C-alpha positions as CSV (number, residue, x, y, z in Angstrom):
1,M,110.0,123.0,96.3
2,D,112.6,120.5,97.7
3,F,113.0,116.8,97.8
4,G,113.3,114.6,100.6
5,I,113.8,110.8,101.7
6,V,111.1,108.6,103.8
7,Q,112.4,105.5,104.8
8,F,110.3,102.8,106.3
9,T,112.5,101.9,108.9
10,S,112.7,98.6,110.3
11,D,115.4,96.3,112.0
12,R,116.2,94.6,108.7
13,G,116.8,97.9,106.6
14,L,119.9,100.2,107.0
15,K,120.3,101.8,110.4
16,P,119.5,105.5,110.5
17,H,122.9,106.8,111.3
18,V,124.1,104.9,108.4
19,L,121.6,105.9,105.8
20,A,121.2,109.9,107.0
21,P,124.6,111.0,105.9
22,L,123.9,109.3,102.4
23,I,120.8,111.1,102.0
24,E,122.6,114.3,103.2
25,D,125.5,113.9,101.1
26,A,123.5,113.2,97.9
27,G,121.8,116.5,98.2
28,F,118.2,115.9,99.5
29,A,116.8,118.3,101.9
30,S,114.9,116.0,104.8
31,Y,114.8,112.7,106.0
32,Y,111.5,111.3,107.2
33,V,110.6,108.4,109.4
34,P,107.2,106.4,110.5
35,E,106.2,105.5,113.9
36,H,104.2,102.3,115.0
37,G,105.1,101.1,118.3
38,H,103.5,97.8,117.9
39,I,100.6,96.0,116.0
40,P,98.2,93.7,117.6
41,T,98.1,90.4,116.1
42,R,94.0,90.4,116.5
43,R,93.1,93.0,113.9
44,D,90.0,94.5,112.7
45,A,91.1,97.8,111.5
46,A,91.4,98.2,107.9
47,H,94.5,99.3,106.2
48,P,94.0,102.2,104.1
49,R,95.6,100.4,101.2
50,T,94.7,97.1,101.3
51,G,91.1,97.7,102.5
52,D,90.9,95.2,105.2
53,E,92.6,93.9,108.1
54,T,95.8,92.6,106.1
55,L,99.0,94.8,106.0
56,P,101.0,95.1,102.8
57,D,104.4,95.2,104.4
58,E,105.9,93.4,107.3
59,R,108.1,96.3,108.1
60,Y,104.7,97.8,110.3
61,M,105.6,95.1,112.9
62,R,109.2,95.9,112.7
63,T,109.4,99.7,112.7
64,L,112.4,101.6,114.8
65,D,111.3,104.3,117.1
66,P,111.1,107.4,115.2
67,W,112.8,109.6,117.8
68,T,115.8,107.6,118.4
69,S,116.2,106.8,115.0
70,L,116.3,110.8,114.3
71,A,118.6,111.4,117.1
72,A,120.9,109.3,115.5
73,A,120.5,110.7,112.1
74,A,121.2,114.0,114.0
75,A,124.4,113.0,115.3
76,V,126.1,112.3,112.1
77,T,124.4,115.2,109.7
78,E,124.5,118.9,109.9
79,R,121.8,120.1,107.4
80,I,118.9,117.7,106.6
81,R,115.6,118.3,108.3
82,L,114.7,115.3,110.6
83,A,111.0,114.7,110.4
84,T,108.2,112.1,110.8
85,A,105.9,110.7,108.4
86,V,103.9,110.1,110.6
87,A,104.2,109.9,114.2
88,L,101.5,109.2,116.3
89,P,101.6,111.3,119.7
90,V,98.5,110.2,121.0
91,Q,100.4,107.0,121.7
92,S,102.9,108.6,124.2
93,D,102.4,110.7,127.4
94,P,102.6,114.2,126.0
95,I,105.1,115.7,128.8
96,T,107.6,113.1,128.2
97,L,107.1,113.5,124.2
98,A,107.4,117.2,124.5
99,K,110.6,116.6,126.2
100,T,112.0,114.2,123.8
101,I,111.1,116.5,120.8
102,A,112.5,119.5,122.0
103,T,115.7,117.5,123.0
104,L,116.0,116.3,119.4
105,D,115.6,119.8,118.3
106,H,118.2,121.0,120.7
107,I,120.9,118.4,119.4
108,S,120.0,118.8,115.7
109,N,120.1,122.7,116.1
110,G,116.5,123.4,115.0
111,R,116.1,120.8,112.4
112,V,113.0,119.0,113.7
113,T,109.7,118.9,111.6
114,L,106.7,116.7,113.3
115,G,104.6,115.0,110.9
116,V,101.5,113.5,112.8
117,G,98.7,111.3,111.9
118,F,95.3,110.8,113.5
119,G,95.9,107.1,113.5
120,W,94.2,104.7,111.1
121,N,95.4,101.7,113.1
122,L,92.4,101.6,115.7
123,D,93.5,98.3,117.2
124,E,97.0,99.9,117.8
125,L,95.2,103.2,119.4
126,A,93.0,101.1,121.7
127,D,95.6,99.4,123.2
128,H,97.1,103.1,124.4
129,D,93.4,103.5,125.6
130,V,92.8,106.3,123.0
131,P,88.9,106.7,122.3
132,P,88.6,106.3,118.4
133,K,86.0,109.3,118.2
134,R,87.8,111.6,120.2
135,R,91.3,110.8,118.7
136,R,91.4,114.3,116.6
137,T,90.5,116.3,119.9
138,M,93.5,114.2,121.7
139,L,95.9,115.0,119.1
140,R,94.9,118.7,119.1
141,E,95.2,118.9,122.8
142,Y,98.9,117.1,122.6
143,L,100.2,119.4,120.2
144,E,98.7,122.5,122.2
145,A,100.3,121.2,125.6
146,M,103.5,120.4,123.6
147,T,104.0,123.7,122.3
148,A,103.5,125.4,125.6
149,L,106.3,123.2,127.0
150,W,108.5,124.0,124.1
151,T,108.0,127.9,124.3
152,Q,106.6,129.3,127.7
153,E,108.9,129.8,130.6
154,E,106.1,128.1,133.0
155,A,104.0,126.0,131.0
156,E,100.5,124.8,132.0
157,F,97.7,123.1,130.1
158,A,94.0,122.3,131.0
159,G,91.9,119.9,128.8
160,E,90.1,116.8,128.3
161,F,93.3,114.6,127.6
162,V,96.0,116.5,128.9
163,N,96.4,118.4,132.4
164,F,99.2,120.0,134.1
165,G,99.8,122.8,136.4
166,P,102.5,125.4,136.2
167,S,105.7,123.6,135.4
168,W,109.3,123.9,134.2
169,A,110.6,122.3,131.3
170,W,113.8,122.5,129.5
171,P,115.4,122.3,126.8
172,K,112.7,124.9,124.8
173,S,112.7,124.1,121.3
174,T,115.7,125.6,119.4
175,Q,113.2,126.6,116.7
176,S,110.8,129.4,117.8
177,H,108.1,127.1,116.3
178,I,108.3,123.4,115.4
179,P,106.6,122.8,112.1
180,V,103.7,120.2,112.3
181,Q,102.4,118.5,109.2
182,V,99.4,116.2,109.2
183,G,99.5,113.2,107.1
184,A,95.9,112.5,106.2
185,A,93.5,112.0,103.2
186,G,92.8,115.2,101.3
187,N,89.5,116.1,102.2
188,E,87.8,119.1,103.8
189,K,87.4,117.7,107.3
190,N,91.2,117.0,107.3
191,F,92.0,120.4,105.9
192,K,89.7,122.3,108.4
193,W,91.7,120.7,111.2
194,I,95.2,121.4,109.5
195,A,93.9,125.1,109.0
196,R,93.2,125.1,113.0
197,S,95.7,123.1,114.3
198,A,99.0,122.6,111.8
199,D,101.5,124.3,109.5
200,G,101.0,121.9,106.5
201,W,99.7,118.7,104.9
202,I,101.3,115.2,104.0
203,T,99.6,113.1,101.2
204,T,98.6,109.7,101.7
205,P,100.4,107.2,99.3
206,G,97.1,106.8,97.2
207,E,96.1,110.3,96.7
208,E,95.0,110.9,93.1
209,D,93.9,114.4,92.8
210,I,96.8,116.6,94.4
211,E,95.9,119.7,92.2
212,G,92.4,119.6,93.5
213,S,93.3,119.0,97.0
214,V,95.9,121.5,97.2
215,T,93.6,124.0,95.8
216,L,90.7,123.3,98.5
217,L,93.4,123.3,101.5
218,K,94.4,126.7,100.4
219,Q,91.1,127.9,100.2
220,I,90.3,126.6,103.5
221,W,93.5,127.6,104.9
222,S,92.7,131.6,103.5
223,D,89.1,131.0,105.1
224,A,90.4,130.3,108.4
225,G,92.4,133.6,108.6
226,R,95.7,131.8,108.2
227,D,98.6,134.1,106.9
228,G,101.2,132.7,104.4
229,E,100.7,129.5,102.6
230,P,100.3,125.8,103.9
231,E,103.2,123.6,103.7
232,I,102.4,120.7,101.3
233,V,104.4,117.6,101.2
234,V,103.9,114.9,98.5
235,L,104.6,111.1,98.7
236,D,105.8,110.4,94.8
237,F,106.8,107.3,93.3
238,R,108.6,108.2,90.3
239,P,109.9,111.5,89.1
240,V,108.2,112.9,86.1
241,P,109.3,116.5,85.2
242,E,106.1,117.6,83.8
243,K,104.4,116.3,87.2
244,L,106.9,117.8,89.2
245,E,106.6,121.4,87.5
246,K,103.1,121.3,88.0
247,W,103.7,120.8,91.9
248,R,106.1,123.4,92.0
249,E,103.3,126.0,90.2
250,I,100.7,125.1,92.6
251,G,102.8,125.6,95.6
252,V,104.1,121.8,96.6
253,T,106.8,122.5,99.2
254,T,108.4,119.2,99.5
255,V,108.4,115.8,97.2
256,L,109.2,112.8,99.0
257,Y,110.6,109.4,97.7
258,G,111.3,106.2,99.3
259,L,114.4,103.9,98.4
260,P,115.9,100.7,98.8
261,D,117.2,100.4,102.3
262,D,118.7,96.8,102.1
263,S,122.6,97.7,101.8
264,V,124.7,100.9,101.5
265,E,125.5,100.2,97.7
266,R,121.9,99.9,96.5
267,A,120.6,103.0,98.8
268,S,123.8,105.0,97.3
269,G,123.2,104.1,93.7
270,Y,119.6,105.0,94.0
271,L,120.0,108.4,95.8
272,A,122.6,109.2,93.1
273,K,120.5,108.1,90.1
274,L,117.3,109.9,91.7
275,A,119.2,113.1,92.7
276,G,120.2,113.2,88.9
277,K,116.7,112.8,87.6
278,L,115.9,115.6,90.0
279,G,118.6,118.1,89.1
280,I,119.8,117.8,92.8
281,A,123.7,118.9,93.2
282,P,125.2,116.6,95.5
283,A,126.3,118.7,99.0
284,V,129.3,120.5,99.4
285,V,131.1,119.8,102.6
């Protein structure tokens, strides 16, 4: 089990190329960033945490582009994985997005992890002409089409939402397979989707029964005939040794923590303190 940092990026926080080296130097294994292209001012979709149309944080309207952010981080780091928690692929053109992610994997020497979501903000999805009842199918097609572009000499895809004939597209991903993790509630419906179309699960901030959910996911994973174990990424708020040891025992692969990002001094101090509590040694250059 390793530990990573998730930054709720915004135009008011530390820039990724400033924060990412601090994360790497402190010994953490990964750097995750979110995606929201825009937030419609007229809102009907309920936020998972507030239960209504209100948003718990103004950074939803100020989020930086994840791929530009991770490219900036890639340029100033060497080891940490560069990931999204979560990206919304169906809000982009899949061919263009495949190129962007493959380029990021290329320039980072194969350090990309693609965390994706189905999209709770239906108002946002609507402006991208994403049909709410078909967004899961649309996401599956996007991932399959992008994988084809990342791995096949001549890629093609025919689906309900993505269609292109035999095509050349380089760079291919540096990794033989870019890991895909799904950020969603821990339930049977989502776990069946993960077992079919992804490599792992990212918990939601309000997830309560981590142990029960992991057990369910592993059973569904096995029943689907998947080899190995699913990747399991848990969003945590405060490190408790007994809790972390239990998560390690049940197969959690990564635990993520947020951080204050209003200054280098506060971020550095927090990272050092958190690393000490987790028993993480600073990176050796």
